[in-house]
Rosetta silent file (secondary structure, phi, psi, omega in degrees, C-alpha in Angstrom):
SEQUENCE: MTPQKAPWLMLFSRITLFAGLQAILAFAFSLAGSENAWEASTAWWPLTVTLANLICVALLIRLFHTEGKSYWDIFLIQRKHILGDLLVILGLFVIAGPVSYFPNPMLSKALFGDPQKVLPLLVRPLPLWVVYISIFLFPITQGLAELPTYFGYVMPRFESNGMRPWLAVTLPALMLGFQHIAVPLLFDMRYILWRGFMYIPFAFFVAIVLHWRPRFLPYMVVVHVLMDMSFVAMLLSAAY
SCORE:     score description
SCORE:     0.000 S_00000001
   1 L     0.000  133.341 -177.808   -8.077   20.968    9.324 S_00000001
   2 L   -77.042  155.660  177.033   -9.776   19.604   12.452 S_00000001
   3 L   -59.541  -25.390  179.414   -8.474   16.504   14.257 S_00000001
   4 L   -75.557  -33.791 -176.721  -11.748   14.774   13.351 S_00000001
   5 L   -83.818  -30.886 -173.689  -11.390   15.399    9.599 S_00000001
   6 H   -59.562  -44.753  178.021   -7.678   14.636    9.200 S_00000001
   7 H   -62.011  -34.070  177.594   -7.935   10.840    9.683 S_00000001
   8 H   -67.677  -39.477  175.744  -10.717   10.696    7.090 S_00000001
   9 H   -57.853  -47.496 -177.181   -8.555   12.642    4.657 S_00000001
  10 H   -71.736  -28.060  178.682   -5.693   10.188    5.134 S_00000001
  11 H   -59.916  -41.569 -177.007   -8.010    7.174    4.915 S_00000001
  12 H  -101.653    3.078 -174.018   -8.885    8.042    1.302 S_00000001
  13 H   -65.000  -41.100 -170.989   -5.671    9.882    0.417 S_00000001
  14 H   -71.728  -48.069  179.809   -3.782    6.996   -1.135 S_00000001
  15 H   -64.119  -34.428  177.231   -6.382    5.640   -3.538 S_00000001
  16 H   -66.683  -43.337  178.929   -7.182    9.228   -4.561 S_00000001
  17 H   -66.055  -42.045  179.349   -3.527   10.016   -5.194 S_00000001
  18 H   -57.776  -50.975 -178.661   -2.965    6.787   -7.130 S_00000001
  19 H   -67.487  -40.548 -177.764   -5.878    7.479   -9.479 S_00000001
  20 H   -66.310  -43.789  179.583   -5.185   11.203   -9.710 S_00000001
  21 H   -68.247  -35.609  175.450   -1.501   10.857  -10.569 S_00000001
  22 H   -65.266  -38.477  178.275   -2.284    8.192  -13.157 S_00000001
  23 H   -63.779  -40.737  177.360   -4.863   10.538  -14.700 S_00000001
  24 H   -62.694  -42.798  178.873   -2.269   13.330  -14.890 S_00000001
  25 H   -64.611  -41.645  178.246    0.176   10.962  -16.558 S_00000001
  26 H   -62.496  -38.640  177.240   -2.487    9.794  -19.012 S_00000001
  27 H   -62.741  -39.710  177.959   -3.225   13.422  -19.868 S_00000001
  28 H   -64.246  -41.413  176.880    0.480   13.961  -20.548 S_00000001
  29 H   -63.187  -37.605  179.010    0.537   10.916  -22.834 S_00000001
  30 H   -64.142  -43.713  177.782   -2.516   12.282  -24.630 S_00000001
  31 H   -62.881  -30.908  179.788   -0.811   15.628  -25.210 S_00000001
  32 L   -80.413   -2.158  175.397    2.197   13.726  -26.569 S_00000001
  33 L    99.707   12.236  179.478   -0.040   12.082  -29.165 S_00000001
  34 L   -66.732  134.722  179.772   -0.687    8.668  -27.625 S_00000001
  35 L   -76.396  -25.721  177.485   -3.670    6.921  -29.195 S_00000001
  36 L  -133.995   76.329 -171.191   -4.474    5.084  -25.963 S_00000001
  37 H   -64.059  -40.598 -178.418   -3.180    7.385  -23.268 S_00000001
  38 H   -65.315  -44.097  178.461   -4.859    5.682  -20.320 S_00000001
  39 H   -61.150  -39.912  178.538   -3.532    2.258  -21.281 S_00000001
  40 H   -63.712  -34.215 -177.483   -0.060    3.740  -21.699 S_00000001
  41 H   -70.933  -24.382 -174.038   -0.246    5.267  -18.216 S_00000001
  42 H   -65.403  -29.776 -178.278   -0.957    1.940  -16.504 S_00000001
  43 L   -67.029  -23.495 -171.680    2.580    0.624  -17.002 S_00000001
  44 L   -90.961   15.645 -175.955    4.016    3.503  -14.974 S_00000001
  45 H   -58.327  -32.788  177.633    2.264    2.647  -11.702 S_00000001
  46 H   -59.626  -34.348  179.986    5.534    2.027   -9.761 S_00000001
  47 H   -75.525  -43.381 -179.405    6.474    5.647  -10.402 S_00000001
  48 H   -67.680  -35.686  177.175    3.040    7.133   -9.647 S_00000001
  49 H   -67.212  -39.346  177.593    2.755    5.066   -6.446 S_00000001
  50 H   -61.129  -44.111  177.206    6.210    6.236   -5.378 S_00000001
  51 H   -62.513  -42.199  177.765    5.168    9.857   -5.898 S_00000001
  52 H   -61.674  -39.740  178.355    1.939    9.222   -3.960 S_00000001
  53 H   -61.283  -43.360 -179.787    3.966    7.690   -1.132 S_00000001
  54 H   -63.193  -38.693  177.147    6.186   10.767   -0.919 S_00000001
  55 H   -65.520  -42.025  178.614    3.109   12.997   -0.731 S_00000001
  56 H   -61.583  -42.833  179.084    1.626   10.777    1.999 S_00000001
  57 H   -62.071  -43.542  178.175    4.832   10.952    4.032 S_00000001
  58 H   -60.742  -42.247  177.503    4.845   14.748    3.735 S_00000001
  59 H   -63.600  -43.617  179.965    1.218   14.864    4.899 S_00000001
  60 H   -63.355  -42.480  178.187    1.930   12.539    7.817 S_00000001
  61 H   -58.387  -44.385 -179.525    4.926   14.598    8.915 S_00000001
  62 H   -65.719  -44.361 -177.338    2.747   17.708    8.868 S_00000001
  63 H   -67.124  -41.601  176.269   -0.170   16.096   10.693 S_00000001
  64 H   -63.396  -38.414 -179.606    2.012   14.623   13.419 S_00000001
  65 H   -62.926  -38.192  179.817    3.719   18.012   13.805 S_00000001
  66 H   -65.759  -20.746  177.353    0.376   19.753   14.373 S_00000001
  67 L   -92.214    1.870 -177.543   -0.155   17.362   17.297 S_00000001
  68 L    76.423   23.935 -178.802    3.254   18.201   18.764 S_00000001
  69 L  -121.839  170.714  177.011    4.585   14.772   17.786 S_00000001
  70 L  -112.294  127.332  175.396    7.161   13.395   15.384 S_00000001
  71 H   -54.885  -38.459 -174.855    6.156   11.096   12.530 S_00000001
  72 H   -67.710  -19.726 -179.725    9.537    9.364   12.787 S_00000001
  73 H   -65.567  -22.958 -178.846    8.825    8.246   16.361 S_00000001
  74 H   -69.665  -13.899  179.666    6.400    5.577   15.093 S_00000001
  75 H   -95.108   -0.259 -179.366    9.401    3.686   13.696 S_00000001
  76 L   -73.104  134.460  178.140   11.219    3.525   17.037 S_00000001
  77 L   -91.008  133.169  177.479   11.701    0.009   18.416 S_00000001
  78 L   -81.189  104.113 -170.236   11.025   -0.496   22.119 S_00000001
  79 H   -62.960  -30.209 -177.495   14.263   -2.129   23.172 S_00000001
  80 H   -69.022  -17.916  179.929   12.958   -3.610   26.397 S_00000001
  81 H  -108.219    4.478 -164.525   10.541   -5.768   24.372 S_00000001
  82 H   -61.402  -43.399 -177.286   12.779   -6.486   21.384 S_00000001
  83 H   -65.628  -49.446  179.601   13.558  -10.170   21.987 S_00000001
  84 H   -63.749  -39.634 -179.805    9.989  -11.165   22.801 S_00000001
  85 H   -64.496  -40.676  179.283    8.601   -9.013   19.980 S_00000001
  86 H   -63.303  -39.336  179.061   10.907  -10.602   17.412 S_00000001
  87 H   -65.632  -42.170  178.886    9.820  -14.073   18.457 S_00000001
  88 H   -66.062  -42.116 -179.732    6.148  -13.131   18.208 S_00000001
  89 H   -61.309  -42.351  177.985    6.692  -11.447   14.815 S_00000001
  90 H   -60.290  -41.994  178.190    8.383  -14.567   13.452 S_00000001
  91 H   -66.369  -39.603 -179.434    5.428  -16.650   14.584 S_00000001
  92 H   -64.675  -36.009 -176.285    2.918  -14.206   13.124 S_00000001
  93 H   -81.345   -9.718  166.249    4.537  -14.248    9.722 S_00000001
  94 H   -66.311  -35.165  176.281    4.300  -17.995    9.538 S_00000001
  95 H   -79.263  -38.628 -173.243    0.560  -17.251    9.442 S_00000001
  96 H   -65.957  -32.644 -178.325    0.894  -14.111    7.334 S_00000001
  97 H   -55.399  -58.688  177.970    2.614  -15.851    4.423 S_00000001
  98 H   -62.834  -36.520 -178.832   -0.362  -18.001    3.358 S_00000001
  99 H   -64.067  -36.164 -178.963   -2.848  -15.239    4.238 S_00000001
 100 H   -82.112  -27.353 -173.282   -1.069  -12.775    1.929 S_00000001
 101 H   -91.145  -51.185 -166.575   -0.368  -15.210   -0.905 S_00000001
 102 L   -65.652  -33.001  177.302   -3.274  -17.586   -1.474 S_00000001
 103 H   -59.607  -29.532 -179.620   -6.121  -15.084   -2.094 S_00000001
 104 H   -62.653  -61.351 -179.686   -4.212  -13.836   -5.164 S_00000001
 105 H   -65.880  -32.029  179.534   -4.102  -17.080   -7.214 S_00000001
 106 H   -65.079  -46.163  179.244   -7.498  -18.210   -5.916 S_00000001
 107 H   -68.045  -42.332 -178.227   -9.211  -14.992   -7.021 S_00000001
 108 H   -65.413  -36.073  177.214   -7.333  -14.760  -10.310 S_00000001
 109 H   -68.155  -41.844 -179.560   -8.238  -18.353  -11.178 S_00000001
 110 H   -66.148  -36.713 -173.966  -11.903  -17.775  -10.277 S_00000001
 111 H   -91.958  -33.898 -174.862  -12.123  -14.505  -12.235 S_00000001
 112 H  -113.485  -11.315 -179.964   -9.755  -15.076  -15.155 S_00000001
 113 L    86.059  -19.794 -178.905   -9.556  -18.880  -15.361 S_00000001
 114 L  -151.447  118.235 -179.309   -5.745  -18.826  -15.199 S_00000001
 115 H   -58.251  -25.091 -178.403   -3.627  -17.064  -12.536 S_00000001
 116 H   -72.021  -17.601 -177.771   -0.910  -16.393  -15.133 S_00000001
 117 H   -71.463  -20.168 -174.436   -3.218  -14.103  -17.117 S_00000001
 118 L   -87.071  -23.212 -176.193   -3.121  -11.369  -14.489 S_00000001
 119 H   -59.413  -42.525  178.563    0.653  -10.872  -14.285 S_00000001
 120 H   -63.563  -17.581  176.869    0.896   -8.947  -17.605 S_00000001
 121 H   -72.175  -25.581 -177.733   -1.671   -6.493  -16.230 S_00000001
 122 H  -102.948  -44.128 -174.398    0.791   -5.477  -13.512 S_00000001
 123 L  -101.700  103.129 -177.425    4.265   -6.136  -14.873 S_00000001
 124 L  -124.593  155.549 -179.865    4.729   -4.256  -18.128 S_00000001
 125 L   -60.042  137.456  177.528    7.825   -3.040  -19.962 S_00000001
 126 L  -136.827  158.093  172.406    9.222    0.259  -18.727 S_00000001
 127 L   -58.002  145.130 -175.663   12.340    2.288  -19.507 S_00000001
 128 H   -59.502  -34.176 -178.405   15.286    0.998  -17.522 S_00000001
 129 H   -64.819  -34.162  177.068   15.748    4.285  -15.683 S_00000001
 130 H   -70.089  -40.303  179.377   12.207    4.003  -14.302 S_00000001
 131 H   -61.879  -46.188 -178.415   12.804    0.378  -13.299 S_00000001
 132 H   -64.554  -40.948  176.178   16.018    1.223  -11.437 S_00000001
 133 H   -62.466  -42.736 -176.752   14.366    4.128   -9.614 S_00000001
 134 H   -67.084  -41.170 -179.129   11.394    1.927   -8.737 S_00000001
 135 H   -58.697  -35.374 -178.551   13.473   -0.975   -7.437 S_00000001
 136 H   -87.656  -51.812 -170.804   15.098    1.369   -4.923 S_00000001
 137 H   -83.525  -34.733 -176.417   12.457    3.988   -4.088 S_00000001
 138 H   -57.830  -55.286 -177.598    9.183    2.079   -4.453 S_00000001
 139 H   -65.194  -35.649 -179.258    9.652   -0.419   -1.578 S_00000001
 140 H   -67.231  -46.138  179.924   11.239    2.136    0.743 S_00000001
 141 H   -68.930  -31.199  174.669    8.508    4.715    0.227 S_00000001
 142 H   -61.104  -44.982  179.264    5.879    1.986    0.544 S_00000001
 143 H   -62.612  -37.013 -177.957    7.296    1.096    3.951 S_00000001
 144 H   -76.868  -22.533 -171.180    7.324    4.732    5.037 S_00000001
 145 H  -111.449  -43.743 -165.201    3.803    5.510    3.825 S_00000001
 146 H   -70.057  -66.574 -179.387    1.395    2.569    3.616 S_00000001
 147 H   -64.497  -38.214  175.301    1.174    0.920    7.040 S_00000001
 148 H   -59.700  -35.697  179.159    2.002    4.198    8.846 S_00000001
 149 H   -64.577  -53.765 -172.436   -0.927    5.902    7.082 S_00000001
 150 H   -78.458  -37.447 -171.432   -3.565    3.311    7.869 S_00000001
 151 H  -117.462  -14.656  174.055   -2.365    1.900   11.184 S_00000001
 152 H   -93.595  -24.146 -179.731    0.122    4.427   12.565 S_00000001
 153 H  -118.330  -59.781 -170.531   -2.117    7.423   11.994 S_00000001
 154 H   -64.968  -54.536 -173.143   -5.697    6.684   10.920 S_00000001
 155 H   -57.567  -50.978 -179.293   -6.617    3.710   13.117 S_00000001
 156 H   -65.992  -29.399  179.859   -5.508    5.108   16.495 S_00000001
 157 H   -78.386  -32.654  171.382   -7.059    8.495   15.789 S_00000001
 158 H   -57.123  -46.166 -176.903  -10.360    6.999   14.751 S_00000001
 159 H   -69.087  -40.947 -179.848  -10.448    5.227   18.083 S_00000001
 160 H   -68.751  -22.047  176.718   -9.303    8.254   20.102 S_00000001
 161 L   -85.554    4.113  173.903  -12.051   10.309   18.402 S_00000001
 162 L   103.139    2.652  178.420  -14.660    7.921   19.799 S_00000001
 163 L   -70.383  144.500  177.416  -15.135    5.428   16.984 S_00000001
 164 L   -60.375  139.511 -175.626  -15.929    1.883   18.060 S_00000001
 165 H   -54.056  -40.755 -177.697  -12.747   -0.255   18.058 S_00000001
 166 H   -64.872  -33.958  179.260  -14.098   -2.792   15.554 S_00000001
 167 H   -77.210  -35.400  177.175  -14.918   -0.009   13.094 S_00000001
 168 H   -64.449  -26.954  175.309  -11.599    1.747   13.702 S_00000001
 169 H   -83.088  -41.910 -173.079   -9.904   -1.511   12.662 S_00000001
 170 H   -67.143  -45.926 -174.794  -12.244   -2.350    9.790 S_00000001
 171 H   -62.882  -48.964  177.239  -12.161    0.921    7.833 S_00000001
 172 H   -64.296  -35.801  178.488   -8.349    1.195    7.481 S_00000001
 173 H   -63.453  -44.081  179.031   -8.098   -2.530    6.694 S_00000001
 174 H   -62.240  -43.118 -178.488  -10.685   -2.217    3.932 S_00000001
 175 H   -71.302  -31.545  173.784   -8.973    0.813    2.416 S_00000001
 176 H   -60.435  -40.156  177.668   -5.574   -0.871    2.570 S_00000001
 177 H   -73.791  -47.997 -173.828   -7.074   -3.624    0.444 S_00000001
 178 H   -70.007  -22.501 -179.606   -9.240   -1.490   -1.843 S_00000001
 179 H   -59.394  -25.641 -177.479   -6.460    1.011   -2.642 S_00000001
 180 H   -69.151  -12.531  174.363   -4.934   -1.627   -4.943 S_00000001
 181 H   -58.156  -32.919 -178.140   -7.821   -1.082   -7.371 S_00000001
 182 E   -98.577   21.386 -179.561   -5.922    2.027   -8.503 S_00000001
 183 L  -128.000   81.928  -17.175   -2.518    0.293   -8.731 S_00000001
 184 L   -82.504  172.554  179.546   -2.897    0.668  -11.654 S_00000001
 185 E   -88.345  116.181  175.276   -6.478    1.675  -12.402 S_00000001
 186 L  -122.697  140.335 -175.604   -8.000   -0.388  -15.225 S_00000001
 187 L   -92.377   67.889  179.211  -11.678   -0.207  -16.153 S_00000001
 188 L  -137.497  121.359 -172.302  -12.307   -3.943  -16.133 S_00000001
 189 H   -62.605  -38.582  178.356  -14.673   -5.400  -13.538 S_00000001
 190 H   -62.640  -43.079  178.631  -12.783   -8.684  -13.170 S_00000001
 191 H   -63.528  -44.128 -179.263   -9.561   -6.797  -12.587 S_00000001
 192 H   -60.953  -43.239  178.231  -11.213   -4.431  -10.084 S_00000001
 193 H   -64.801  -42.288  179.602  -12.602   -7.366   -8.092 S_00000001
 194 H   -62.950  -51.449 -178.101   -9.254   -9.143   -8.176 S_00000001
 195 H   -68.551  -35.471 -176.085   -7.212   -6.120   -7.094 S_00000001
 196 H   -70.135  -31.083 -173.328   -9.810   -4.940   -4.591 S_00000001
 197 H  -112.609   -7.143 -174.633  -10.097   -8.187   -2.645 S_00000001
 198 L   -65.524  -28.170 -178.679   -6.766   -9.980   -3.103 S_00000001
 199 L  -107.889    4.790 -177.485   -5.201   -8.308   -0.043 S_00000001
 200 H   -60.204  -47.199  178.499   -8.278   -7.978    2.174 S_00000001
 201 H   -59.267  -42.982  179.710   -7.489  -11.032    4.394 S_00000001
 202 H   -66.247  -38.855  179.877   -3.898   -9.861    4.852 S_00000001
 203 H   -62.039  -42.481  177.655   -5.033   -6.282    5.528 S_00000001
 204 H   -68.316  -36.174  176.579   -7.334   -7.432    8.337 S_00000001
 205 H   -59.648  -49.340 -179.711   -4.585   -9.649    9.724 S_00000001
 206 H   -64.083  -42.210 -179.010   -2.170   -6.691    9.901 S_00000001
 207 H   -60.696  -44.509 -178.749   -4.865   -4.372   11.283 S_00000001
 208 H   -67.057  -41.532  179.370   -5.764   -6.760   14.102 S_00000001
 209 H   -62.813  -45.312 -176.765   -2.116   -7.393   14.978 S_00000001
 210 H   -76.035  -23.843  171.624   -1.255   -3.682   15.082 S_00000001
 211 H   -70.689  -36.897  178.641   -4.384   -2.842   17.056 S_00000001
 212 H   -71.679  -44.897 -178.267   -3.321   -5.491   19.566 S_00000001
 213 L  -135.124   85.308 -179.982    0.367   -4.450   19.606 S_00000001
 214 H   -57.937  -26.212 -178.088    1.005   -1.005   18.032 S_00000001
 215 H   -70.848   -6.392  177.056    4.699   -1.342   18.852 S_00000001
 216 H   -78.936   -8.165 -174.942    4.972   -4.060   16.162 S_00000001
 217 H   -53.680  -47.505 -179.485    4.659   -1.400   13.434 S_00000001
 218 H   -58.357  -37.375  179.335    8.439   -0.975   12.801 S_00000001
 219 H   -68.449  -41.950  178.321    8.857   -4.731   12.322 S_00000001
 220 H   -62.026  -38.015  179.602    5.871   -4.901    9.988 S_00000001
 221 H   -63.795  -43.620  179.767    7.309   -2.032    7.960 S_00000001
 222 H   -61.333  -46.181  179.439   10.637   -3.829    7.490 S_00000001
 223 H   -63.276  -39.365  179.045    8.898   -6.999    6.321 S_00000001
 224 H   -61.250  -43.907  178.640    6.674   -4.943    4.028 S_00000001
 225 H   -60.518  -44.267 -179.778    9.732   -3.327    2.391 S_00000001
 226 H   -64.417  -40.371  178.277   11.330   -6.728    1.798 S_00000001
 227 H   -62.876  -42.806 -179.138    8.122   -8.106    0.278 S_00000001
 228 H   -70.515  -31.599  176.904    7.833   -5.155   -2.103 S_00000001
 229 H   -62.380  -41.533 -179.625   11.491   -5.416   -3.113 S_00000001
 230 H   -66.988  -34.279 -179.880   10.952   -8.991   -4.282 S_00000001
 231 H   -73.487  -46.667 -176.192    7.889   -7.980   -6.295 S_00000001
 232 H   -66.007  -24.468  177.476    9.389   -4.901   -7.953 S_00000001
 233 L   -58.556  -25.783  178.828   12.407   -6.966   -9.017 S_00000001
 234 H   -65.880  -22.346  178.300   10.095   -8.586  -11.579 S_00000001
 235 H   -63.756  -30.229 -177.619    9.964   -5.228  -13.385 S_00000001
 236 H   -65.551  -40.942  179.718   13.604   -5.668  -14.348 S_00000001
 237 H   -68.043  -31.790 -179.822   12.911   -8.837  -16.321 S_00000001
 238 H   -75.707  -17.087 -177.231   10.011   -7.151  -18.118 S_00000001
 239 L   -76.955  -17.122 -177.737   12.241   -4.240  -19.148 S_00000001
 240 L   -98.422    0.000    0.000   14.327   -6.405  -21.480 S_00000001
């Protein structure tokens, strides 16, 4: 694979993996006799996303290796900047909180009339063993795969390959937002619009920050893991 093609592969890898793994699971449910195999597959998105994350990490390790680099180096904190970076990160996340939260209820109210109607589309009963695996592995693999894919690998390589900086920022930000359409994939236009655009403001915020200061990536990853841990915890209540 050429250096020019690899970033494009990774740009679309996650949404493709999410949809593809859900399709495989739906096929398995169909073989098992499920009357609505696709609907049954949607509840299992924490597991399919975790598997997709592991595949993404494996791809990133391989791609960095072909460049003579280590994927794990992107998580190294630059100690000489640590105090100043922590202060800036704290200030940034005062802004990030509203940017990440408010588009969700605003869009869900506009599209569904009631923000509470969308939660059952995401949080569905699962076997406890899947919930326990997801609570541990989902947020960790999300931290290792999501931001590193779009902003640790794709964005800088787009720019180094000659893409205009504004486009190198825009494309990964858009795909970070749009990938949620397939988490899980439901064939409902209101749902697609809600999932596709609910994280777009936050995605552009993160993209601009990491384009400005790439060394902030490890801090962003830690915060991302903590955010996902709080969300996945809701799966436990739905399991009972």
